[in-house]
TIKOL-150936 format. One record per residue: chain; residue in three letters; y, x, z of N, C-alpha, C, O, CB in turn. Coordinates in steps of 0.05 Angstrom, whole numbers, m for minus. Each point is the difference from the previous one (the first is absolute). Glycine has a CB too. Example, Ala and Ser with C-alpha at 12.3 -4.5 7.8 and 13.67 -1.06 7.14 Angstrom:
# TIKOL-150936
  unit  code     n.y     n.x     n.z    ca.y    ca.x    ca.z     c.y     c.x     c.z     o.y     o.x     o.z    cb.y    cb.x    cb.z
     A   ALA    m114     264     156      24     m18       0      24      18       0       0      21      13     m23     m59      12
     A   SER      44      31     m39      24      16       1      22     m15      14      22      10       4     m35      14     m47
***
This chain:
# TIKOL-150936
  unit  code     n.y     n.x     n.z    ca.y    ca.x    ca.z     c.y     c.x     c.z     o.y     o.x     o.z    cb.y    cb.x    cb.z
     A   MET    m278     m37     455      13     m17     m20      29       9      m3      18      m9      14     m49     m30      m3
     A   LYS      35      58     m30      26      12      m2      19     m16     m18      23      m5       8     m45      49      m1
     A   LYS      14     m51     m32      17     m13     m19      m5     m29      m1     m22      m8      m8      25      51     m18
     A   VAL      16     m60      33      m4     m28       0      14     m13     m24      m6     m23      m8       3      23      58
     A   TYR      23      14     m62      14     m11     m23     m19      m4     m23     m16      18      m6      58       5      21
     A   ASN     m41     m46     m27     m18      m8     m21       9      10     m27      23      m7      m8     m36     m33      35
     A   LEU      m3      55     m42       7       9     m26       5     m23     m19      17       2     m18     m44      39      25
     A   LYS      13     m63      m3       4     m24     m18      28     m10       2      11      m9     m20     m59      m3      26
     A   ASP      61      13      18      28      m8       2      17      17     m18      17     m11     m15     m25      m3      63
     A   ARG       5      40     m47      16      18     m17      m6      m5     m30      18      m1     m16     m18      35      53
     A   TYR     m26     m37     m43      m7      m6     m28      12     m26     m10      10      m1     m23     m52      27      30
     A   ASN      42     m47      10      11     m25      m8      30       2      m5      11     m12     m18     m46     m12      44
     A   LYS      49      39      m9      29       4      m4       5      15     m26      19      m6     m14     m12       7      64
     A   SER     m24      19     m56       3      15     m25      m5     m17     m24      15       1     m19     m29      40      43
     A   ILE      m7     m57     m23      m6     m18     m23      22     m21      m3       8      m5     m23     m57      11      31
     A   ASP      59     m18      13      21     m19      m2      25      12     m13      13     m12     m17     m31     m11      58
     A   PHE      25      48     m33      23      13     m12      m5       6     m29      18      m5     m17      m8      26      61
     A   LEU     m34     m12     m51      m7       5     m28       3     m25     m17      12       0     m22     m43      37      37
     A   ILE      19     m59      m6       1     m25     m15      29     m10      m3       7     m10     m22     m53      m2      39
     A   ARG      62      14       3      28      m8      m2      16      18     m19      18      m9     m14     m21      m9      60
     A   SER      m4      44     m47      14      19     m17      m9      m1     m29      16      m1     m18     m11      30      58
     A   ILE     m31     m30     m44     m12       1     m27     m24     m19       0     m22       9       7      38      39     m16
     A   PRO     m12     m73       2     m23     m19       1     m22       8     m20       6      12     m21      26     m48      35
     A   PRO     m57      29      m7     m21       5     m19       2     m19     m24      15     m20       2     m45      35      35
     A   PRO      18     m10     m59     m18      23      m5      16      24      m9      21      m3     m14     m58     m28       3
     A   CYS      28      54      17      10      25     m11     m21      22       6     m17      m3      17      66     m12     m12
     A   LYS     m46      37     m19     m19      22       2      13      21      19      22       9      m4     m41     m17     m42
     A   ILE       3      15      67      10      18      21     m17      25       2     m25      m1      m2      42     m38      28
     A   LEU      m3      62     m24     m14      25       9       7       3      29      23       4       8     m20      18     m54
     A   ASP     m23     m24      63       3       2      29      m8      29       8     m23       8      m3      14     m58      10
     A   LEU      29      65       3      m6      27       9     m17      m1      25       8     m13      20      36      30     m40
     A   GLY     m66      m4      19     m19       0      22     m26     m12      m9      m1     m15     m20      38      11      54
     A   THR     m58       9     m20     m27     m10      m8      m1     m30       6      16     m11      15     m37      56      m5
     A   LYS       2     m58     m23      m4     m29       4      m4      m5      30     m14      14      14      m7     m19     m60
     A   ASN      34     m17      55      m1      m7      28       4     m30       3       2     m14     m19      15      59      32
     A   LEU     m16     m55      12       3     m28       4      26     m11     m11       1     m23      m9     m28      28      50
     A   LEU      48      11     m41      26     m10     m11      m2      m2     m30      10     m20     m11      14      42      49
     A   SER     m36      m3     m52      m2      m2     m29     m19     m24      m8       4     m13     m20       4      63      15
     A   GLU     m28     m55      22     m17     m23      m5      16     m26       4      m5     m19     m15     m35      45      30
     A   GLN      58     m27       4      17     m23       4      18      m4     m24       6     m23      m8      m8      29      58
     A   MET      13      15     m61      17      m2     m24     m16     m13     m23      10     m17     m14      16      58      28
     A   ILE     m51     m32     m18     m17     m12     m21      m4     m30       5       1     m16     m18     m24      61      12
     A   LYS      17     m52      31      m5     m28       7      25     m17      m5      m2     m24      m5     m31      38      40
     A   ASN      57      m1     m34      25     m15      m5       8       1     m29      23      m8      m7      m9      19      53
     A   GLY     m31      m2     m64       5      m2     m29      11      25     m14       8      m2     m23       0     m44      33
     A   TYR      m8      68       4       9      25     m12     m24      15     m12     m22      m1      10      61       4      22
     A   ASP     m34      11     m54     m19      18     m12       5      28      12      21      12      m7     m25     m40     m37
     A   VAL     m14      38      61       6      24      16     m19      23      m8     m24      m4      m2      40     m25      40
     A   ILE      m4      52     m43     m14      25      m4       8      18      23      24       3       6     m26      m8     m57
     A   ASN     m17      18      64       6      18      22      m4      29      m9     m15       6     m18       2     m41      52
     A   THR      27      53     m20      m6      28      m4     m26       6      14     m10     m16      14      60      29     m17
     A   MET     m61      11      m2     m27       6       9      m2      20      23     m21      12       4       7     m21     m50
     A   GLY      36      12      60      m1      18      23      10      29      m7      m3      18      16     m34     m45       2
     A   GLU      48      30     m42      10      27      m8      24       7      18      12     m17      12     m29      10     m59
     A   ASP      23      33      47      23      10      15      25      m7     m16       6      14     m20     m34      24      41
     A   LEU      42     m58     m13      23     m10     m15      24      18       2      20      m4     m14     m36     m41      21
     A   ASP      15      66      10      21      20       0      m1      17     m26      20       9     m10     m21      m8      60
     A   THR     m24       4     m60      m3      17     m23     m13     m13     m24       4       9     m22      m8      28      55
     A   GLU     m11     m58     m28     m14     m14     m22      11     m28      m4     m12     m20       8     m30      47       2
     A   TYR      65     m28     m24      12     m27      m3       3      m8     m30      17     m16      m7       7      24      50
     A   ASP     m42       3     m60       1      m8     m28      m6     m29      m4       9     m12     m20     m23      58       8
     A   ILE      m1     m59      30      m7     m28      m3      26     m17      m2       0     m20     m14     m44      27      38
     A   VAL      64       0      m9      25     m16       0      16       5     m26      18     m16      m6     m17      17      56
     A   LYS      m8      20     m64      14       6     m26     m15     m13     m23      12      m8     m20       5      51      39
     A   ASN     m44     m45     m17     m16      m6     m23     m13     m28       0     m18      m5     m16       9      53      14
     A   ILE      18     m65      19     m12     m27       2      22     m21      m4      21       3      10     m58      13      21
     A   ASP      30     m36     m47      19     m21      m6      m3     m23      19     m19     m16      m1      19      29     m48
     A   VAL      19     m16      68      m1     m21      20      29     m12       2      19      12      m8     m58      10      33
     A   ASP      40     m46     m13      26     m13       4      13      11      25      25       2       2     m42     m43     m25
     A   ILE       1      49      42      11       8      27     m19      20      13     m24       0      m4      47     m45       9
     A   VAL     m11      62      11     m15      18      17       5      m9      29      23      m5       8     m20      45     m41
     A   THR     m25     m42      48       3      m6      29     m10      25      16     m18      14      m8      12     m64       0
     A   ALA      19      54      30      m7      23      17       4     m10      29      22       2      12      m8      33     m47
     A   PHE     m35     m46      46       1     m10      27      m9      21      20     m23       7       3      15     m54     m20
     A   GLU      28      59      31      m4      21      19     m16      23     m11     m21       8      10      22     m43      25
     A   ILE      11      47     m56     m11      23     m13      18      24       2      m9      22       5     m15     m52     m37
     A   PHE      50      25      29      19      23      m2       2      17      25       7      23      m2      18     m51     m30
     A   GLU     m31      16      55       1      16      25     m22      21       1       1      19      16      20     m58       7
     A   HIS     m42      35     m40     m22      19       0       4      23     m20     m15      19      m1     m15     m57      13
     A   LEU      51      36     m28       5      21     m20      20      20      10      19      m6      14     m28     m27     m50
     A   LEU       5      58      28      18      21       7      26      m2     m17      22       5      11     m60      25       1
     A   ALA      35     m39     m37      24      m1     m18      m1     m27     m15      m6       0     m24       7      51      19
     A   PRO       6     m73      18      m1     m26     m14      20      m2     m23      m4     m18     m17     m11      m2      60
     A   LEU      36      36     m44      19      m1     m22     m14       4     m27       8     m13     m19      28      29      51
     A   ASN     m55       2     m33     m13       7     m25     m14     m25     m13       5      m6     m23     m12      52      40
     A   ILE      m8     m60      m2     m14     m23     m11      19     m23      m5      m3     m15     m20     m39      29      44
     A   LEU      62     m17      m7      20     m21      m5      15       4     m26       6     m19     m14      m1      14      63
     A   ARG       1      30     m56      13       6     m25     m19      m4     m24       9      m7     m22      21      39      46
     A   ALA     m56     m27     m20     m19      m1     m22      m8     m28      m8     m10      m4     m22      m6      48      38
     A   ILE      20     m63       2      m9     m28      m6      14     m10     m25      25       2      m2     m33     m11      51
     A   LYS      m7      m2     m68      11     m10     m25       5     m30       1      16     m10     m16     m40      46      m8
     A   ALA      11     m50      42       5     m29       3      29      m4       7      13      17      12     m61     m26       2
     A   GLU      58     m15     m21      28      m6       5       5     m12      28      23      m4       9     m18      m3     m58
     A   LYS     m27      m1      63       2     m13      26     m18      14      21     m21      11      m7      32     m55     m16
     A   LEU      m1      43      48     m15      13      21       3     m17      25      22      m9       7     m14      55     m27
     A   VAL     m30     m50      34       0     m12      27     m13      20      18     m23       8      m5      22     m56     m12
     A   ALA      15      57      38     m11      21      17       7      m7      29      21     m11       6     m17      46     m42
     A   SER     m23     m29      54       5      m3      28      m6      26      15     m16      16      m9       5     m65       6
     A   ILE      24      53      25      m3      24      17       1      m8      29      12     m20       7       9      49     m43
     A   PRO     m34     m14      53       5      m3      29      26      14       6       6      22     m10     m56     m24      21
     A   LEU      66     m10       5      26      12       7      m3      19      23     m18      m3      17      41     m38     m32
     A   ASN      m7      61      15       1      19      22      11     m14      25      21     m12       0     m14      51     m32
     A   LEU     m22     m37      54       8     m13      25       8      22      20     m15      19       3     m16     m58     m12
     A   TRP      54      36      21      10      20      18     m18       4      25       2      21      13      44     m32     m29
     A   PHE     m62      m9      22     m16       2      24     m30       6      m5     m16      m1      18      47     m32       2
     A   ALA     m38      40     m45     m28       7      m6       0      22     m21      16       0     m19     m31     m47      29
     A   LYS      m3      66      m7      m2      22     m20     m15     m10     m25     m14     m20       0      14      53      38
     A   ALA       4     m18     m59     m14      m6     m25     m30       3       4      m9      16      15      49       0     m42
     A   TYR     m55     m33      13     m29       0       2     m11      25     m13       8       7     m22      m8     m58      21
     A   TRP     m19      64      14     m11      25     m10     m29       2       9      m5       7      24      50      15     m23
     A   ASN     m64     m27     m18     m28       2       6      m9      29      m6      m1       8     m23      m8     m57      12
     A   LYS       4      65      31      m6      28      m4     m28       5     m12      m5      21     m10      34     m11      49
     A   ASP     m46     m31     m39     m27       3     m11      m2      m9     m29     m21       4     m13       4     m10      58
     A   ASP      37      m7     m56      m1     m11     m27      26       8     m14      22     m10       7     m51     m29       7
     A   GLU      27      56     m34      23      11     m14      17     m22     m13      25       3      m2     m50      39      m5
     A   TRP      12     m63      m3      15     m21     m14      14     m19      20      21     m11      m5     m53      14     m34
     A   ASP      19      m7      62       9     m20      19      22      11      18      m3       2      24     m42     m23     m25
     A   ARG      68      28     m12      23      12      14      25     m11     m12       2      m6     m24     m28      48      35
     A   HIS      47     m44       5      26      m8     m10      17      25      m1       9      11      21     m13     m58      m2
     A   TYR      10      57     m42      18      23      m3      29      m9       3      17      16       8     m50       7     m38
     A   HIS      37     m48      23      27     m12       3      m3     m27      14     m18     m15      m6      35      39     m36
     A   GLU       1     m29      60       5     m28       8      30      m3      m3      16      12      14     m56     m15      19
     A   PHE      47     m12     m53      28      m2      m9      16     m19      17     m10     m19      12      m5      29     m58
     A   GLU      41      m4      48      19     m20       8       6     m16     m25      m4      10     m23      24      19      61
     A   GLU     m10     m53     m35       6     m17     m23      19      15     m20      m6       0     m24       1     m41      53
     A   ARG      26      53     m19      19      13     m18     m12      24     m14       7       6     m23      29     m21      53
     A   GLN     m55      29     m17     m13      23     m13     m17     m10     m23       0      12     m22       0      13      65
     A   PHE     m15     m46     m39     m17     m11     m22      18     m11     m23      m7       4     m23     m30     m15      57
     A   ASN      58      m2     m27      19     m10     m20      11      23     m17       2      m3     m24      10     m36      54
     A   TRP      m5      60     m17      11      23     m14     m21      13     m18       6       8     m22      26       0      60
     A   LEU     m57      m6     m28     m22      11     m16      m3     m17     m26      m2      11     m22     m21       6      64
     A   LEU      23     m43     m39      m3     m18     m23      23       3     m19      m4       2     m25     m21     m34      53
     A   LYS      49      34     m18      24       3     m17      m1      27     m15       6       1     m24      21     m29      56
     A   LYS     m36      49     m18      m2      26     m13     m21       0     m22       2      16     m19      12       5      62
     A   ALA     m34     m38     m41     m21      m3     m20       7     m21     m21     m17      m7     m16     m17      21      50
     A   ASN      59     m23     m34      10     m20     m20     m12     m28       3      m6     m13     m20      12      51     m10
     A   TRP      m9     m47      55      m9     m27       6      23     m15      13      14      11      18     m62       4     m13
     A   LYS      53     m39     m13      20     m17      12     m13     m22      16     m17     m15     m10      49      24     m28
     A   ILE     m26     m11      64     m12     m20      18      13     m27      m6      24      m3       1     m33      38      34
     A   ILE      m8     m54     m41       8     m28      m5      m2     m17      25      17     m17       5     m31      22     m53
     A   ASN      m8       0      63      m4     m15      24     m16      17      20     m14      18      m8      14     m62     m18
     A   SER       4      38      52     m14      15      20      m4     m17      25      15     m19       4       3      63     m22
     A   GLU     m37     m37      34      m5     m14      25     m12      21      20     m11      20      m7       3     m65     m16
     A   LYS      12      38      49     m13      15      21     m14     m20      18       8     m23       2      27      60      m3
     A   TRP     m57     m27      14     m13     m17      20     m11      17      22      m4      24      m2      m7     m58     m34
     A   ILE       5      20      58     m10      13      24     m31      m1      m1     m12     m14     m16      53       1      42
     A   ALA     m53      29      m9     m29       2       3      m7      m3      30      m7      20      13       3       9     m55
     A   PRO       6     m53      52      m5      m3      29     m29       5       7     m18      m4     m16      55     m29      19
     A   THR     m41      43      21     m27       3      11      m2     m16      26      20      m8      11     m25      55     m33
     A   LYS     m19     m50      32      m5     m14      25      m4      20      23      m8      m8      22     m11     m31     m47
     A   GLN      24      64      20      m3      21      20      23      m2      20      21     m13      m5     m44      43     m27
     A   LEU      19     m18      55      21       1      20      13      28      m1     m13      19      m7     m11     m52      36
     A   GLY      49      34     m21      14      26       1      27      m2     m13       8     m20     m12     m51      43      12
     A   ILE      58      m2       2      27       1     m11       0       0     m30      14     m16     m12       1      41      52
     A   ARG     m31      m8     m53      m1       0     m29      m9     m26     m12      12     m10     m19     m21      59      21
     A   PRO     m13     m62       8      m7     m26     m11      22     m21       3       3     m17     m18     m50      28      29
     A   VAL      62     m10      10      22     m19       3      22       6     m21      10     m18     m12     m20      14      62
     A   LEU      16      30     m53      20       7     m21      m9      m8     m28      17      m7     m16      m3      45      45
     A   ARG     m40     m37     m34     m11      m8     m27       4     m30      m5       0      m8     m23     m33      45      26
     A   ARG      37     m52      18       5     m29      m4      28      m6     m12       5     m21     m10     m37      12      48
     A   PHE      50      29     m35      27      m4      m9      10      20     m21      20      m5     m13     m11     m12      58
     A   THR     m25      38     m50       8      21     m18     m16      m2     m26     m24       1       0      36      29      39
     A   PRO       2     m34     m62     m15      m1     m25     m16      25      m5       9      23       5      27     m52     m24
     A   ARG     m61      26      10     m18      22      m5      m5       4     m30      m4      23      m8     m18     m32      52
     A   TYR      24     m12     m59      m6       2     m29      24      m8     m17      15     m17       8     m64       8       2
     A   TYR      51      22     m33      22      m4     m18     m12      m2     m28     m16      17      m8      50       8      37
     A   ILE     m26     m46     m44     m11      m4     m27      24      m5     m18      19     m12       7     m63      m7      11
     A   VAL      41      30     m43      21      m3     m20     m11      m8     m26     m23       6      m7      50      29      30
     A   TYR     m11     m50     m38      m5      m6     m29      22      15     m15      24      m5       5     m46     m41       4
     A   CYS      15      63     m28      18      16     m15      m4      m3     m30     m22      m8      m9      24      40      47
     A   VAL      19     m26     m53      m2       1     m29       9      28      m8      17      12      13     m10     m62     m19
     A   ARG     m17      59     m16       7      27     m11      29      m1     m10       7     m18     m15     m56      28       2
     A   GLU      65       9      21      27       2     m10      m1      15     m26     m14      20      m3      34     m21      49
     A   LYS      m4      m7     m64       1      13     m27      17      25       0       3      13     m20      m9     m58      m1
***
């Protein structure tokens, strides 16, 4: 029993942040395939369209050619080699995005058997903020939260006090 942290906790924090930032109803393009979080967005009154698993490093026309109020990207950018490209290509005026933060006591996640299931980036808060600014996004609101586990050891104890996730609400700068 390795992972005790509940994904629903993270999803609930993400949904709460989304609702406080941009209340429903509105039309959302959620980067990433349909999942429990996108289903929760629908249950909360959002009209959600998901991407279909394309390589968003190179195939990001969907963010250029679809009319939506907001783009959401919940833990997507760490999987991309060049997240700046898609961030610049987004035509929607609003963005809500979350990332896992780089932790000094744990290495970036890297599944050697699954090419998609890897973190090419684990950002520090300031690095992600700079990336957003460089892509012409202005942060309106942000939050961080921890991801405690019930495991024993030094790293699990540190996870009880060290923020693991960072979420932002941004608007497109003119």
